[in-house]
Chimera marker file (.cmm) of the C-alpha trace (Angstrom):
<marker_set name="trace">
<marker id="1" x="13.779" y="24.756" z="0.013" r="1" g="1" b="0" radius="0.5"/>
<marker id="2" x="14.295" y="24.699" z="-3.700" r="1" g="1" b="0" radius="0.5"/>
<marker id="3" x="10.782" y="23.509" z="-4.609" r="1" g="1" b="0" radius="0.5"/>
<marker id="4" x="7.691" y="25.593" z="-3.937" r="1" g="1" b="0" radius="0.5"/>
<marker id="5" x="4.481" y="23.955" z="-2.799" r="1" g="1" b="0" radius="0.5"/>
<marker id="6" x="2.215" y="23.120" z="-5.707" r="1" g="1" b="0" radius="0.5"/>
<marker id="7" x="-1.540" y="23.582" z="-5.443" r="1" g="1" b="0" radius="0.5"/>
<marker id="8" x="-3.164" y="20.290" z="-4.428" r="1" g="1" b="0" radius="0.5"/>
<marker id="9" x="-4.675" y="19.761" z="-7.883" r="1" g="1" b="0" radius="0.5"/>
<marker id="10" x="-1.608" y="20.795" z="-9.900" r="1" g="1" b="0" radius="0.5"/>
<marker id="11" x="0.975" y="18.329" z="-11.209" r="1" g="1" b="0" radius="0.5"/>
<marker id="12" x="3.976" y="18.179" z="-8.946" r="1" g="1" b="0" radius="0.5"/>
<marker id="13" x="7.042" y="19.835" z="-10.510" r="1" g="1" b="0" radius="0.5"/>
<marker id="14" x="9.690" y="17.467" z="-9.125" r="1" g="1" b="0" radius="0.5"/>
<marker id="15" x="10.042" y="15.247" z="-12.184" r="1" g="1" b="0" radius="0.5"/>
<marker id="16" x="10.914" y="18.223" z="-14.380" r="1" g="1" b="0" radius="0.5"/>
<marker id="17" x="13.218" y="20.163" z="-12.055" r="1" g="1" b="0" radius="0.5"/>
<marker id="18" x="16.981" y="19.968" z="-12.584" r="1" g="1" b="0" radius="0.5"/>
<marker id="19" x="18.927" y="17.921" z="-10.071" r="1" g="1" b="0" radius="0.5"/>
<marker id="20" x="22.182" y="19.477" z="-8.832" r="1" g="1" b="0" radius="0.5"/>
<marker id="21" x="25.296" y="17.395" z="-9.263" r="1" g="1" b="0" radius="0.5"/>
<marker id="22" x="25.582" y="14.721" z="-6.587" r="1" g="1" b="0" radius="0.5"/>
<marker id="23" x="28.850" y="13.005" z="-5.822" r="1" g="1" b="0" radius="0.5"/>
<marker id="24" x="27.090" y="9.806" z="-4.744" r="1" g="1" b="0" radius="0.5"/>
<marker id="25" x="25.701" y="7.969" z="-7.792" r="1" g="1" b="0" radius="0.5"/>
<marker id="26" x="23.273" y="5.926" z="-5.639" r="1" g="1" b="0" radius="0.5"/>
<marker id="27" x="21.709" y="9.075" z="-4.149" r="1" g="1" b="0" radius="0.5"/>
<marker id="28" x="21.450" y="10.645" z="-7.609" r="1" g="1" b="0" radius="0.5"/>
<marker id="29" x="19.711" y="7.536" z="-8.973" r="1" g="1" b="0" radius="0.5"/>
<marker id="30" x="17.313" y="7.533" z="-6.012" r="1" g="1" b="0" radius="0.5"/>
<marker id="31" x="16.485" y="11.238" z="-6.368" r="1" g="1" b="0" radius="0.5"/>
<marker id="32" x="15.751" y="10.747" z="-10.072" r="1" g="1" b="0" radius="0.5"/>
<marker id="33" x="13.611" y="7.644" z="-9.407" r="1" g="1" b="0" radius="0.5"/>
<marker id="34" x="11.722" y="9.399" z="-6.598" r="1" g="1" b="0" radius="0.5"/>
<marker id="35" x="11.006" y="12.384" z="-8.819" r="1" g="1" b="0" radius="0.5"/>
<marker id="36" x="9.692" y="10.034" z="-11.500" r="1" g="1" b="0" radius="0.5"/>
<marker id="37" x="7.391" y="8.395" z="-8.924" r="1" g="1" b="0" radius="0.5"/>
<marker id="38" x="6.249" y="11.805" z="-7.632" r="1" g="1" b="0" radius="0.5"/>
<marker id="39" x="5.338" y="12.972" z="-11.131" r="1" g="1" b="0" radius="0.5"/>
<marker id="40" x="3.451" y="9.739" z="-11.852" r="1" g="1" b="0" radius="0.5"/>
<marker id="41" x="1.866" y="9.638" z="-8.342" r="1" g="1" b="0" radius="0.5"/>
<marker id="42" x="3.278" y="6.149" z="-8.004" r="1" g="1" b="0" radius="0.5"/>
<marker id="43" x="3.679" y="4.296" z="-4.689" r="1" g="1" b="0" radius="0.5"/>
<marker id="44" x="7.206" y="3.287" z="-3.692" r="1" g="1" b="0" radius="0.5"/>
<marker id="45" x="8.563" y="0.724" z="-1.263" r="1" g="1" b="0" radius="0.5"/>
<marker id="46" x="11.754" y="1.653" z="0.531" r="1" g="1" b="0" radius="0.5"/>
<marker id="47" x="14.161" y="-0.022" z="2.886" r="1" g="1" b="0" radius="0.5"/>
<marker id="48" x="15.234" y="2.690" z="5.321" r="1" g="1" b="0" radius="0.5"/>
<marker id="49" x="18.178" y="2.908" z="7.690" r="1" g="1" b="0" radius="0.5"/>
<marker id="50" x="17.243" y="4.664" z="10.946" r="1" g="1" b="0" radius="0.5"/>
<marker id="51" x="20.753" y="6.016" z="11.569" r="1" g="1" b="0" radius="0.5"/>
<marker id="52" x="23.522" y="7.137" z="9.269" r="1" g="1" b="0" radius="0.5"/>
<marker id="53" x="26.890" y="5.499" z="9.739" r="1" g="1" b="0" radius="0.5"/>
<marker id="54" x="29.259" y="7.618" z="11.848" r="1" g="1" b="0" radius="0.5"/>
<marker id="55" x="31.239" y="8.693" z="8.793" r="1" g="1" b="0" radius="0.5"/>
<marker id="56" x="28.037" y="9.979" z="7.157" r="1" g="1" b="0" radius="0.5"/>
<marker id="57" x="26.598" y="11.758" z="10.202" r="1" g="1" b="0" radius="0.5"/>
<marker id="58" x="26.324" y="15.523" z="10.067" r="1" g="1" b="0" radius="0.5"/>
<marker id="59" x="28.352" y="17.495" z="12.601" r="1" g="1" b="0" radius="0.5"/>
<marker id="60" x="26.755" y="17.536" z="16.092" r="1" g="1" b="0" radius="0.5"/>
<marker id="61" x="25.681" y="21.182" z="15.690" r="1" g="1" b="0" radius="0.5"/>
<marker id="62" x="23.644" y="20.241" z="12.601" r="1" g="1" b="0" radius="0.5"/>
<marker id="63" x="21.953" y="17.138" z="14.020" r="1" g="1" b="0" radius="0.5"/>
<marker id="64" x="18.306" y="17.743" z="14.732" r="1" g="1" b="0" radius="0.5"/>
<marker id="65" x="18.460" y="21.342" z="13.561" r="1" g="1" b="0" radius="0.5"/>
<marker id="66" x="17.381" y="20.755" z="9.985" r="1" g="1" b="0" radius="0.5"/>
<marker id="67" x="13.576" y="20.670" z="9.777" r="1" g="1" b="0" radius="0.5"/>
<marker id="68" x="13.643" y="18.835" z="6.451" r="1" g="1" b="0" radius="0.5"/>
<marker id="69" x="15.336" y="15.821" z="8.009" r="1" g="1" b="0" radius="0.5"/>
<marker id="70" x="14.283" y="16.220" z="11.627" r="1" g="1" b="0" radius="0.5"/>
<marker id="71" x="11.774" y="13.378" z="11.454" r="1" g="1" b="0" radius="0.5"/>
<marker id="72" x="13.907" y="10.385" z="10.554" r="1" g="1" b="0" radius="0.5"/>
<marker id="73" x="11.410" y="7.762" z="11.712" r="1" g="1" b="0" radius="0.5"/>
<marker id="74" x="12.215" y="4.143" z="12.370" r="1" g="1" b="0" radius="0.5"/>
<marker id="75" x="14.262" y="1.974" z="10.089" r="1" g="1" b="0" radius="0.5"/>
<marker id="76" x="12.635" y="-0.854" z="8.182" r="1" g="1" b="0" radius="0.5"/>
<marker id="77" x="10.570" y="-1.290" z="5.052" r="1" g="1" b="0" radius="0.5"/>
<marker id="78" x="7.828" y="1.215" z="4.229" r="1" g="1" b="0" radius="0.5"/>
<marker id="79" x="5.312" y="1.724" z="1.455" r="1" g="1" b="0" radius="0.5"/>
<marker id="80" x="5.010" y="5.440" z="0.725" r="1" g="1" b="0" radius="0.5"/>
<marker id="81" x="3.235" y="8.016" z="-1.348" r="1" g="1" b="0" radius="0.5"/>
<marker id="82" x="6.191" y="10.207" z="-2.369" r="1" g="1" b="0" radius="0.5"/>
<marker id="83" x="5.064" y="13.852" z="-2.282" r="1" g="1" b="0" radius="0.5"/>
<marker id="84" x="8.212" y="15.916" z="-2.829" r="1" g="1" b="0" radius="0.5"/>
<marker id="85" x="11.971" y="15.579" z="-2.987" r="1" g="1" b="0" radius="0.5"/>
<marker id="86" x="14.039" y="18.549" z="-1.851" r="1" g="1" b="0" radius="0.5"/>
<marker id="87" x="17.646" y="19.582" z="-1.455" r="1" g="1" b="0" radius="0.5"/>
<marker id="88" x="18.067" y="20.998" z="2.036" r="1" g="1" b="0" radius="0.5"/>
<marker id="89" x="21.399" y="21.924" z="3.617" r="1" g="1" b="0" radius="0.5"/>
<marker id="90" x="23.410" y="19.810" z="1.162" r="1" g="1" b="0" radius="0.5"/>
<marker id="91" x="21.194" y="16.780" z="1.774" r="1" g="1" b="0" radius="0.5"/>
<marker id="92" x="18.193" y="15.397" z="-0.058" r="1" g="1" b="0" radius="0.5"/>
<marker id="93" x="14.930" y="14.936" z="1.808" r="1" g="1" b="0" radius="0.5"/>
<marker id="94" x="11.813" y="13.028" z="0.769" r="1" g="1" b="0" radius="0.5"/>
<marker id="95" x="8.424" y="14.280" z="1.947" r="1" g="1" b="0" radius="0.5"/>
<marker id="96" x="6.037" y="11.320" z="1.971" r="1" g="1" b="0" radius="0.5"/>
<marker id="97" x="2.820" y="9.871" z="3.311" r="1" g="1" b="0" radius="0.5"/>
<marker id="98" x="3.302" y="6.395" z="4.788" r="1" g="1" b="0" radius="0.5"/>
<marker id="99" x="0.595" y="3.904" z="3.844" r="1" g="1" b="0" radius="0.5"/>
<marker id="100" x="1.037" y="1.853" z="7.046" r="1" g="1" b="0" radius="0.5"/>
<marker id="101" x="1.309" y="3.093" z="9.640" r="1" g="1" b="0" radius="0.5"/>
<marker id="102" x="-0.414" y="6.137" z="8.217" r="1" g="1" b="0" radius="0.5"/>
<marker id="103" x="1.276" y="9.488" z="8.600" r="1" g="1" b="0" radius="0.5"/>
<marker id="104" x="3.637" y="12.053" z="7.164" r="1" g="1" b="0" radius="0.5"/>
<marker id="105" x="7.378" y="11.502" z="7.162" r="1" g="1" b="0" radius="0.5"/>
<marker id="106" x="10.388" y="13.477" z="6.059" r="1" g="1" b="0" radius="0.5"/>
<marker id="107" x="13.224" y="11.102" z="5.246" r="1" g="1" b="0" radius="0.5"/>
<marker id="108" x="16.849" y="11.519" z="4.277" r="1" g="1" b="0" radius="0.5"/>
<marker id="109" x="17.362" y="10.090" z="0.801" r="1" g="1" b="0" radius="0.5"/>
<marker id="110" x="20.903" y="9.044" z="1.813" r="1" g="1" b="0" radius="0.5"/>
<marker id="111" x="19.358" y="6.606" z="4.331" r="1" g="1" b="0" radius="0.5"/>
<marker id="112" x="17.243" y="4.810" z="1.730" r="1" g="1" b="0" radius="0.5"/>
<marker id="113" x="18.891" y="1.430" z="1.261" r="1" g="1" b="0" radius="0.5"/>
<marker id="114" x="16.476" y="0.039" z="-1.332" r="1" g="1" b="0" radius="0.5"/>
<marker id="115" x="13.869" y="1.677" z="-3.533" r="1" g="1" b="0" radius="0.5"/>
<marker id="116" x="11.198" y="0.002" z="-5.644" r="1" g="1" b="0" radius="0.5"/>
<marker id="117" x="8.644" y="1.873" z="-7.733" r="1" g="1" b="0" radius="0.5"/>
<marker id="118" x="5.375" y="-0.036" z="-7.426" r="1" g="1" b="0" radius="0.5"/>
<marker id="119" x="2.736" y="-0.395" z="-10.142" r="1" g="1" b="0" radius="0.5"/>
<marker id="120" x="0.049" y="1.088" z="-7.875" r="1" g="1" b="0" radius="0.5"/>
<marker id="121" x="-0.824" y="4.756" z="-8.383" r="1" g="1" b="0" radius="0.5"/>
<marker id="122" x="-2.448" y="7.117" z="-5.907" r="1" g="1" b="0" radius="0.5"/>
<marker id="123" x="-4.754" y="10.099" z="-6.130" r="1" g="1" b="0" radius="0.5"/>
<marker id="124" x="-4.364" y="13.172" z="-3.966" r="1" g="1" b="0" radius="0.5"/>
<marker id="125" x="-6.639" y="13.008" z="-0.935" r="1" g="1" b="0" radius="0.5"/>
<marker id="126" x="-7.371" y="15.819" z="1.486" r="1" g="1" b="0" radius="0.5"/>
<marker id="127" x="-4.980" y="15.653" z="4.417" r="1" g="1" b="0" radius="0.5"/>
<marker id="128" x="-2.371" y="13.607" z="2.514" r="1" g="1" b="0" radius="0.5"/>
<marker id="129" x="-0.859" y="16.111" z="0.072" r="1" g="1" b="0" radius="0.5"/>
<marker id="130" x="2.456" y="17.942" z="-0.075" r="1" g="1" b="0" radius="0.5"/>
<marker id="131" x="0.720" y="21.131" z="1.052" r="1" g="1" b="0" radius="0.5"/>
<marker id="132" x="-0.728" y="19.249" z="4.055" r="1" g="1" b="0" radius="0.5"/>
<marker id="133" x="2.731" y="17.873" z="4.847" r="1" g="1" b="0" radius="0.5"/>
<marker id="134" x="4.229" y="21.353" z="4.763" r="1" g="1" b="0" radius="0.5"/>
<marker id="135" x="1.444" y="22.716" z="6.994" r="1" g="1" b="0" radius="0.5"/>
<marker id="136" x="1.981" y="19.869" z="9.473" r="1" g="1" b="0" radius="0.5"/>
<marker id="137" x="5.746" y="20.459" z="9.456" r="1" g="1" b="0" radius="0.5"/>
<marker id="138" x="5.207" y="24.189" z="10.000" r="1" g="1" b="0" radius="0.5"/>
<marker id="139" x="2.891" y="23.516" z="12.961" r="1" g="1" b="0" radius="0.5"/>
<marker id="140" x="5.381" y="21.038" z="14.437" r="1" g="1" b="0" radius="0.5"/>
<marker id="141" x="8.228" y="23.545" z="14.124" r="1" g="1" b="0" radius="0.5"/>
<marker id="142" x="6.050" y="26.294" z="15.639" r="1" g="1" b="0" radius="0.5"/>
<marker id="143" x="5.223" y="24.046" z="18.604" r="1" g="1" b="0" radius="0.5"/>
<marker id="144" x="8.933" y="23.276" z="19.092" r="1" g="1" b="0" radius="0.5"/>
<marker id="145" x="9.754" y="26.995" z="19.002" r="1" g="1" b="0" radius="0.5"/>
<marker id="146" x="7.021" y="27.709" z="21.555" r="1" g="1" b="0" radius="0.5"/>
<marker id="147" x="8.314" y="24.964" z="23.856" r="1" g="1" b="0" radius="0.5"/>
<marker id="148" x="11.881" y="26.315" z="23.743" r="1" g="1" b="0" radius="0.5"/>
<marker id="149" x="10.681" y="29.883" z="24.379" r="1" g="1" b="0" radius="0.5"/>
<marker id="150" x="8.817" y="28.820" z="27.535" r="1" g="1" b="0" radius="0.5"/>
<link id1="1" id2="2" r="1" g="1" b="0" radius="0.2"/>
<link id1="2" id2="3" r="1" g="1" b="0" radius="0.2"/>
<link id1="3" id2="4" r="1" g="1" b="0" radius="0.2"/>
<link id1="4" id2="5" r="1" g="1" b="0" radius="0.2"/>
<link id1="5" id2="6" r="1" g="1" b="0" radius="0.2"/>
<link id1="6" id2="7" r="1" g="1" b="0" radius="0.2"/>
<link id1="7" id2="8" r="1" g="1" b="0" radius="0.2"/>
<link id1="8" id2="9" r="1" g="1" b="0" radius="0.2"/>
<link id1="9" id2="10" r="1" g="1" b="0" radius="0.2"/>
<link id1="10" id2="11" r="1" g="1" b="0" radius="0.2"/>
<link id1="11" id2="12" r="1" g="1" b="0" radius="0.2"/>
<link id1="12" id2="13" r="1" g="1" b="0" radius="0.2"/>
<link id1="13" id2="14" r="1" g="1" b="0" radius="0.2"/>
<link id1="14" id2="15" r="1" g="1" b="0" radius="0.2"/>
<link id1="15" id2="16" r="1" g="1" b="0" radius="0.2"/>
<link id1="16" id2="17" r="1" g="1" b="0" radius="0.2"/>
<link id1="17" id2="18" r="1" g="1" b="0" radius="0.2"/>
<link id1="18" id2="19" r="1" g="1" b="0" radius="0.2"/>
<link id1="19" id2="20" r="1" g="1" b="0" radius="0.2"/>
<link id1="20" id2="21" r="1" g="1" b="0" radius="0.2"/>
<link id1="21" id2="22" r="1" g="1" b="0" radius="0.2"/>
<link id1="22" id2="23" r="1" g="1" b="0" radius="0.2"/>
<link id1="23" id2="24" r="1" g="1" b="0" radius="0.2"/>
<link id1="24" id2="25" r="1" g="1" b="0" radius="0.2"/>
<link id1="25" id2="26" r="1" g="1" b="0" radius="0.2"/>
<link id1="26" id2="27" r="1" g="1" b="0" radius="0.2"/>
<link id1="27" id2="28" r="1" g="1" b="0" radius="0.2"/>
<link id1="28" id2="29" r="1" g="1" b="0" radius="0.2"/>
<link id1="29" id2="30" r="1" g="1" b="0" radius="0.2"/>
<link id1="30" id2="31" r="1" g="1" b="0" radius="0.2"/>
<link id1="31" id2="32" r="1" g="1" b="0" radius="0.2"/>
<link id1="32" id2="33" r="1" g="1" b="0" radius="0.2"/>
<link id1="33" id2="34" r="1" g="1" b="0" radius="0.2"/>
<link id1="34" id2="35" r="1" g="1" b="0" radius="0.2"/>
<link id1="35" id2="36" r="1" g="1" b="0" radius="0.2"/>
<link id1="36" id2="37" r="1" g="1" b="0" radius="0.2"/>
<link id1="37" id2="38" r="1" g="1" b="0" radius="0.2"/>
<link id1="38" id2="39" r="1" g="1" b="0" radius="0.2"/>
<link id1="39" id2="40" r="1" g="1" b="0" radius="0.2"/>
<link id1="40" id2="41" r="1" g="1" b="0" radius="0.2"/>
<link id1="41" id2="42" r="1" g="1" b="0" radius="0.2"/>
<link id1="42" id2="43" r="1" g="1" b="0" radius="0.2"/>
<link id1="43" id2="44" r="1" g="1" b="0" radius="0.2"/>
<link id1="44" id2="45" r="1" g="1" b="0" radius="0.2"/>
<link id1="45" id2="46" r="1" g="1" b="0" radius="0.2"/>
<link id1="46" id2="47" r="1" g="1" b="0" radius="0.2"/>
<link id1="47" id2="48" r="1" g="1" b="0" radius="0.2"/>
<link id1="48" id2="49" r="1" g="1" b="0" radius="0.2"/>
<link id1="49" id2="50" r="1" g="1" b="0" radius="0.2"/>
<link id1="50" id2="51" r="1" g="1" b="0" radius="0.2"/>
<link id1="51" id2="52" r="1" g="1" b="0" radius="0.2"/>
<link id1="52" id2="53" r="1" g="1" b="0" radius="0.2"/>
<link id1="53" id2="54" r="1" g="1" b="0" radius="0.2"/>
<link id1="54" id2="55" r="1" g="1" b="0" radius="0.2"/>
<link id1="55" id2="56" r="1" g="1" b="0" radius="0.2"/>
<link id1="56" id2="57" r="1" g="1" b="0" radius="0.2"/>
<link id1="57" id2="58" r="1" g="1" b="0" radius="0.2"/>
<link id1="58" id2="59" r="1" g="1" b="0" radius="0.2"/>
<link id1="59" id2="60" r="1" g="1" b="0" radius="0.2"/>
<link id1="60" id2="61" r="1" g="1" b="0" radius="0.2"/>
<link id1="61" id2="62" r="1" g="1" b="0" radius="0.2"/>
<link id1="62" id2="63" r="1" g="1" b="0" radius="0.2"/>
<link id1="63" id2="64" r="1" g="1" b="0" radius="0.2"/>
<link id1="64" id2="65" r="1" g="1" b="0" radius="0.2"/>
<link id1="65" id2="66" r="1" g="1" b="0" radius="0.2"/>
<link id1="66" id2="67" r="1" g="1" b="0" radius="0.2"/>
<link id1="67" id2="68" r="1" g="1" b="0" radius="0.2"/>
<link id1="68" id2="69" r="1" g="1" b="0" radius="0.2"/>
<link id1="69" id2="70" r="1" g="1" b="0" radius="0.2"/>
<link id1="70" id2="71" r="1" g="1" b="0" radius="0.2"/>
<link id1="71" id2="72" r="1" g="1" b="0" radius="0.2"/>
<link id1="72" id2="73" r="1" g="1" b="0" radius="0.2"/>
<link id1="73" id2="74" r="1" g="1" b="0" radius="0.2"/>
<link id1="74" id2="75" r="1" g="1" b="0" radius="0.2"/>
<link id1="75" id2="76" r="1" g="1" b="0" radius="0.2"/>
<link id1="76" id2="77" r="1" g="1" b="0" radius="0.2"/>
<link id1="77" id2="78" r="1" g="1" b="0" radius="0.2"/>
<link id1="78" id2="79" r="1" g="1" b="0" radius="0.2"/>
<link id1="79" id2="80" r="1" g="1" b="0" radius="0.2"/>
<link id1="80" id2="81" r="1" g="1" b="0" radius="0.2"/>
<link id1="81" id2="82" r="1" g="1" b="0" radius="0.2"/>
<link id1="82" id2="83" r="1" g="1" b="0" radius="0.2"/>
<link id1="83" id2="84" r="1" g="1" b="0" radius="0.2"/>
<link id1="84" id2="85" r="1" g="1" b="0" radius="0.2"/>
<link id1="85" id2="86" r="1" g="1" b="0" radius="0.2"/>
<link id1="86" id2="87" r="1" g="1" b="0" radius="0.2"/>
<link id1="87" id2="88" r="1" g="1" b="0" radius="0.2"/>
<link id1="88" id2="89" r="1" g="1" b="0" radius="0.2"/>
<link id1="89" id2="90" r="1" g="1" b="0" radius="0.2"/>
<link id1="90" id2="91" r="1" g="1" b="0" radius="0.2"/>
<link id1="91" id2="92" r="1" g="1" b="0" radius="0.2"/>
<link id1="92" id2="93" r="1" g="1" b="0" radius="0.2"/>
<link id1="93" id2="94" r="1" g="1" b="0" radius="0.2"/>
<link id1="94" id2="95" r="1" g="1" b="0" radius="0.2"/>
<link id1="95" id2="96" r="1" g="1" b="0" radius="0.2"/>
<link id1="96" id2="97" r="1" g="1" b="0" radius="0.2"/>
<link id1="97" id2="98" r="1" g="1" b="0" radius="0.2"/>
<link id1="98" id2="99" r="1" g="1" b="0" radius="0.2"/>
<link id1="99" id2="100" r="1" g="1" b="0" radius="0.2"/>
<link id1="100" id2="101" r="1" g="1" b="0" radius="0.2"/>
<link id1="101" id2="102" r="1" g="1" b="0" radius="0.2"/>
<link id1="102" id2="103" r="1" g="1" b="0" radius="0.2"/>
<link id1="103" id2="104" r="1" g="1" b="0" radius="0.2"/>
<link id1="104" id2="105" r="1" g="1" b="0" radius="0.2"/>
<link id1="105" id2="106" r="1" g="1" b="0" radius="0.2"/>
<link id1="106" id2="107" r="1" g="1" b="0" radius="0.2"/>
<link id1="107" id2="108" r="1" g="1" b="0" radius="0.2"/>
<link id1="108" id2="109" r="1" g="1" b="0" radius="0.2"/>
<link id1="109" id2="110" r="1" g="1" b="0" radius="0.2"/>
<link id1="110" id2="111" r="1" g="1" b="0" radius="0.2"/>
<link id1="111" id2="112" r="1" g="1" b="0" radius="0.2"/>
<link id1="112" id2="113" r="1" g="1" b="0" radius="0.2"/>
<link id1="113" id2="114" r="1" g="1" b="0" radius="0.2"/>
<link id1="114" id2="115" r="1" g="1" b="0" radius="0.2"/>
<link id1="115" id2="116" r="1" g="1" b="0" radius="0.2"/>
<link id1="116" id2="117" r="1" g="1" b="0" radius="0.2"/>
<link id1="117" id2="118" r="1" g="1" b="0" radius="0.2"/>
<link id1="118" id2="119" r="1" g="1" b="0" radius="0.2"/>
<link id1="119" id2="120" r="1" g="1" b="0" radius="0.2"/>
<link id1="120" id2="121" r="1" g="1" b="0" radius="0.2"/>
<link id1="121" id2="122" r="1" g="1" b="0" radius="0.2"/>
<link id1="122" id2="123" r="1" g="1" b="0" radius="0.2"/>
<link id1="123" id2="124" r="1" g="1" b="0" radius="0.2"/>
<link id1="124" id2="125" r="1" g="1" b="0" radius="0.2"/>
<link id1="125" id2="126" r="1" g="1" b="0" radius="0.2"/>
<link id1="126" id2="127" r="1" g="1" b="0" radius="0.2"/>
<link id1="127" id2="128" r="1" g="1" b="0" radius="0.2"/>
<link id1="128" id2="129" r="1" g="1" b="0" radius="0.2"/>
<link id1="129" id2="130" r="1" g="1" b="0" radius="0.2"/>
<link id1="130" id2="131" r="1" g="1" b="0" radius="0.2"/>
<link id1="131" id2="132" r="1" g="1" b="0" radius="0.2"/>
<link id1="132" id2="133" r="1" g="1" b="0" radius="0.2"/>
<link id1="133" id2="134" r="1" g="1" b="0" radius="0.2"/>
<link id1="134" id2="135" r="1" g="1" b="0" radius="0.2"/>
<link id1="135" id2="136" r="1" g="1" b="0" radius="0.2"/>
<link id1="136" id2="137" r="1" g="1" b="0" radius="0.2"/>
<link id1="137" id2="138" r="1" g="1" b="0" radius="0.2"/>
<link id1="138" id2="139" r="1" g="1" b="0" radius="0.2"/>
<link id1="139" id2="140" r="1" g="1" b="0" radius="0.2"/>
<link id1="140" id2="141" r="1" g="1" b="0" radius="0.2"/>
<link id1="141" id2="142" r="1" g="1" b="0" radius="0.2"/>
<link id1="142" id2="143" r="1" g="1" b="0" radius="0.2"/>
<link id1="143" id2="144" r="1" g="1" b="0" radius="0.2"/>
<link id1="144" id2="145" r="1" g="1" b="0" radius="0.2"/>
<link id1="145" id2="146" r="1" g="1" b="0" radius="0.2"/>
<link id1="146" id2="147" r="1" g="1" b="0" radius="0.2"/>
<link id1="147" id2="148" r="1" g="1" b="0" radius="0.2"/>
<link id1="148" id2="149" r="1" g="1" b="0" radius="0.2"/>
<link id1="149" id2="150" r="1" g="1" b="0" radius="0.2"/>
</marker_set>
C-alpha cells in the first residue's frame, strides 16, 4: 500500500498525499473528496454497486486475490466513517467503518456510484480506527492462509 498506518491519535495523511493520475475523472473526483472527508473526519454517504460491469471486471486470476478489495460487501446506500484511501494494484480502495450495520469494509472506489460528504464529524474510537481495520484485515488474511494450508 502507498499509505502507512497513522497512529490512532495522529491526523490521517490522506488529504495531503499526492494522487497519481487517474484516467477516469469520476474516480479522481471521488478519491479527492474521500481524502478531504478523511482529513476532516467527516461522515460520508455512498451509493455502492456490488458488482463491476463485465467490461470493468479485473481478469479472473485477479478476482478475489487482492486483499484491499476482497471485501466488496453488498450494494446499496451506506453511511461510513472513511478511514483511508489507497491505491492497490491499479485500483483505489476505501477503508471505512460502516455506521449501520456496524463493521469494517474495504470498498472499491470505482464501484461508488454516488458520494455525499455529510456535515456530521466523527472522533476516533477504540476498535473503529484505520489501525484497527488493518489489524482486522491482517487477521482475516491470516485465517484464509491457514484454511488454504490445511
